[in-house]
C-alpha positions as CSV (number, residue, x, y, z in Angstrom):
1,M,-23.4,-21.6,24.2
2,S,-25.4,-18.6,23.3
3,R,-28.1,-16.4,24.8
4,D,-31.7,-16.1,23.5
5,E,-33.6,-12.8,23.3
6,N,-34.6,-13.2,27.0
7,G,-31.0,-13.6,28.1
8,Q,-31.4,-17.3,28.8
9,E,-28.4,-19.5,28.1
10,V,-28.9,-21.9,25.2
11,F,-26.6,-24.9,24.6
12,L,-26.5,-26.6,21.2
13,G,-24.9,-30.0,20.6
14,S,-25.4,-33.7,20.9
15,V,-24.7,-34.7,24.5
16,G,-27.0,-37.2,26.1
17,K,-28.0,-37.3,29.7
18,C,-28.6,-40.1,32.1
19,M,-29.9,-39.4,35.6
20,P,-29.2,-42.5,37.8
21,V,-31.1,-42.6,41.1
22,V,-29.4,-44.2,44.0
23,L,-31.2,-45.6,47.0
24,V,-29.1,-46.9,50.0
25,Q,-30.6,-49.1,52.6
26,G,-28.6,-49.0,55.9
27,R,-29.5,-50.3,59.3
28,T,-31.0,-48.0,61.9
29,A,-29.6,-47.7,65.4
30,H,-30.0,-45.3,68.3
31,V,-27.2,-42.7,68.4
32,S,-26.0,-44.2,71.7
33,R,-25.4,-47.5,69.9
34,C,-24.5,-46.2,66.5
35,F,-21.9,-48.9,65.9
36,D,-24.8,-51.4,65.8
37,G,-26.2,-49.7,62.7
38,L,-25.1,-48.7,59.2
39,N,-25.6,-45.0,58.4
40,A,-27.1,-44.8,54.9
41,V,-26.1,-41.2,54.5
42,G,-22.5,-42.3,55.1
43,V,-22.6,-44.9,52.4
44,L,-24.2,-42.4,50.0
45,G,-21.6,-39.8,51.0
46,R,-18.8,-42.2,49.9
47,M,-20.5,-42.6,46.6
48,F,-20.7,-38.8,46.3
49,E,-17.1,-38.4,47.2
50,K,-16.0,-40.9,44.5
51,T,-18.2,-39.5,41.7
52,E,-18.8,-35.8,42.2
53,L,-17.0,-33.9,39.4
54,S,-14.7,-36.9,38.9
55,A,-12.7,-36.7,35.7
56,E,-12.7,-40.6,35.8
57,F,-16.3,-40.5,34.6
58,A,-16.0,-37.6,32.1
59,E,-16.3,-39.1,28.7
60,V,-14.0,-38.0,25.9
61,F,-14.8,-38.2,22.2
62,D,-12.8,-36.8,19.3
63,G,-11.0,-34.4,21.7
64,E,-14.2,-33.1,23.3
65,V,-14.7,-33.7,27.0
66,C,-18.2,-34.0,28.6
67,M,-18.7,-32.4,31.9
68,P,-18.2,-34.9,34.8
69,P,-21.1,-36.2,36.8
70,T,-22.6,-33.9,39.4
71,W,-25.2,-34.7,42.1
72,L,-28.4,-32.8,41.9
73,N,-30.1,-34.2,45.0
74,F,-28.8,-36.0,48.1
75,K,-30.7,-36.6,51.4
76,D,-31.7,-39.0,54.1
77,L,-35.3,-40.3,53.9
78,K,-36.3,-39.7,57.5
79,K,-39.9,-38.5,57.8
80,E,-39.2,-36.6,61.1
81,Y,-36.4,-36.0,63.6
82,D,-35.3,-38.8,65.8
83,V,-32.1,-39.9,67.5
84,S,-31.2,-42.7,65.2
85,V,-28.8,-43.0,62.3
86,P,-30.6,-42.8,59.0
87,A,-31.7,-46.2,57.7
88,R,-32.3,-44.9,54.1
89,A,-30.8,-42.2,51.9
90,A,-31.2,-41.4,48.3
91,G,-29.9,-39.1,45.6
92,Y,-29.7,-38.6,41.9
93,L,-26.9,-37.3,39.7
94,S,-26.5,-36.0,36.2
95,V,-24.2,-38.0,33.9
96,L,-23.5,-36.6,30.4
97,S,-22.4,-38.8,27.5
98,F,-21.7,-38.7,23.8
99,R,-23.1,-42.2,23.4
100,S,-26.6,-43.2,22.5
101,G,-28.7,-46.2,23.2
102,G,-27.8,-46.5,26.9
103,D,-24.4,-48.1,26.4
104,P,-22.4,-47.5,29.6
105,G,-19.1,-47.7,27.8
106,E,-15.7,-48.6,29.1
107,N,-16.2,-46.9,32.5
108,A,-19.2,-49.0,33.5
109,G,-17.2,-51.1,35.8
110,A,-16.0,-48.0,37.8
111,W,-19.6,-47.5,38.9
112,V,-19.8,-50.9,40.6
């Protein structure tokens, strides 16, 4: 990392980036009957918990370690306030890799 003439950080190297988008479809239910639904934010939250800054997904190559995945966006998809659990939620995360060509590598199964 270095800084340019404007003080901006500049990173040089050969790390690739993948930005998976996750859409969760739950089942809406009124808050008074929330056990009849499936809160999409809760499902997405579990995915966040398992992947955010997880060393399990940080790729290592030749002694160099990529930064682990981090979520850049995470929200329910309600258009306005109501008293139901969110039926849909979405988010996207940044996943860095030393690989090229979209090969998910040996940790691919961990995402499923």
